[in-house]
N, C-alpha and C positions, 0 to 999 in steps of 0.2 A: 504494500500500500504506500502511496505517496504521502508525504507529510501533510499536504492539504486535505487529503481524504481522511487521514488519521485524525486531524484536528476536527473535522466535521463529525466523524463518528464519536470522538470523545466528548464533543460539545453536546450532542444529542443524548448520549448515555448519561452524562452528568445532569442534564435537564430532566431526563426521565425520572431519576431518583429524587431530585429536588422537588419536582412536581408531586410525586407520591408523598413525600414528607409534608408538603404544604396542605395535603388533604386534612390532616389532623389539626393543623393550625387554623385553617379556615373554619372547621367545625367548632373549634373552641371559641371562635369569635362569632358564631351564629351565622356564618356565611355559607349556607347550604348550596346555593347555586355555584358559588366559586369553588367549593370543595368538589362538587360534581365535575366541574370543568377540569379541575386539576387531575382527576382520575383519567379522563380522556387524554389530556395533555401528556401525562406520564406514558401511557400506552403508545400514543402517536410518536413521541420522541424515541421510544425504544425501537419501534419498527423502522423509523427513519434511520436510526443508527445502523441497523442490520442491512437496510437497503443501500445506504451510502457506502458501506464497507464492500458491497458487491457491485457497486456501480449501477444499481437499478433505480428506476424512477420512484420518487417518493414525495411528490409535491401535493397530491390530492388524497382525499379519503379513499377514492377508488384505487389509486396507486398503492396505498398502504394495505388494502384488502388483498390486492394482487400479490404483494410481497409475501404475505403470510401463506397464501396458496402455493406460491412458488417454493417457499421454504419447506412446506409439507411435501410437495411433489418431488422436488429436485434434491432435497437434502434430508429427507426422512424426518422432518419436524413432526412433533406430536400434534394430534388433533386439538389439544389444549391451546395451541397457538391461535387457532381460528376462533374457538369458542370464547376464549378470554378477550380477544380483540373485539369481537362482536359485543360481548358484555360491556366492555369499556366504552364502546361507541354509543351505547345507550345513555351514557352520562355526559355526552357532548351537548352542551347547552347552547352553543352558538347556532342560531337559526332553528333550533329544535326544542326550545324550552316548553313549547306548548304541547309537544307530542307525548311526553312520558311524565307522569306524576313523579315527584321526587320526595324521598323519605330518607331521613338521616340514617336509619338502620341499614338501608340498601347501600348507601355510600360507604359506611363502615365495613359492611360485608365485602364489597367489591374491591377493597384494598388488597385483600389476599390474592384473588385471581390476577389482578393487575401486577402485583409483585411477582407472582409465578410467571407471568408472561415475560417480564423483564429478565428474570433469571434464565428462562429457557432461551430467549434470544441471545443473551450473552454467552450461554454455554455452547451455542452453535457456531461461535466465531473461532 
């Protein structure tokens, strides 16, 4: 990997874990919508890191979904990659806030699968 690619991968990995940590902070401050968005941001950054490392497109949600499918098909990634990313996408509040009711217990629960997603992605590198 070139230094530029390594920097992009490292930036996304760091952002993924920072976003996941922010979920609890946002919940402590009563910011349920922001906590929800942090879940999605964590997952998206994790997938972007995996895609950038491989030179795959990763600019849109559609790209991110394709990355996970490719990882499963081409690199024998577990089914959890797909199910955990889909779960995380349900917490994306940008332009979707009206679609899915939001509950604090759901956000708390979803931290586990999102953390699993990040660990799986990192283990595949």
